[in-house]
N, C-alpha and C positions, 0 to 999 in steps of 0.2 A: 182475471180478477180473482184476489183471495177472498175466500168466505169464511166466516166462523159461525158455527153453530153451538148454542150453549144449551146443555140438558140438565135440568134438576131432577134427579130420580131417586128411588129408594134406597140405591147404594152409593149414593154422593152425587156430586156435581162435577161436570167435565164439559170440555169444549172440544169440538172437531174443526179443525182448520184444514181447508184443502182449496186447490186451485180449481176454479170452474170457468168454463169457455161457453161463449154462445156463438152460433152461426146462423145464417139465413139459409133455409131449406125451403124452396118453393114459395116464396115470399112469406114464409113464417119463421120467426125466431124460435130456435131451440137450444136448450140449456145442456151442455155436456161436461162430463168430469171423468178423469181417470180413476179406473178400478184397479190399475196395477199396484203392485206391492212397492 
């Protein structure tokens, strides 16, 4: 799923958009994302 986070900061406004994945680990849902460049 594609997720967008919007930030309003001291140096301006910006949005980070990244793909986020979920997986079931030992009967609990975990959120994962790629740290790669």
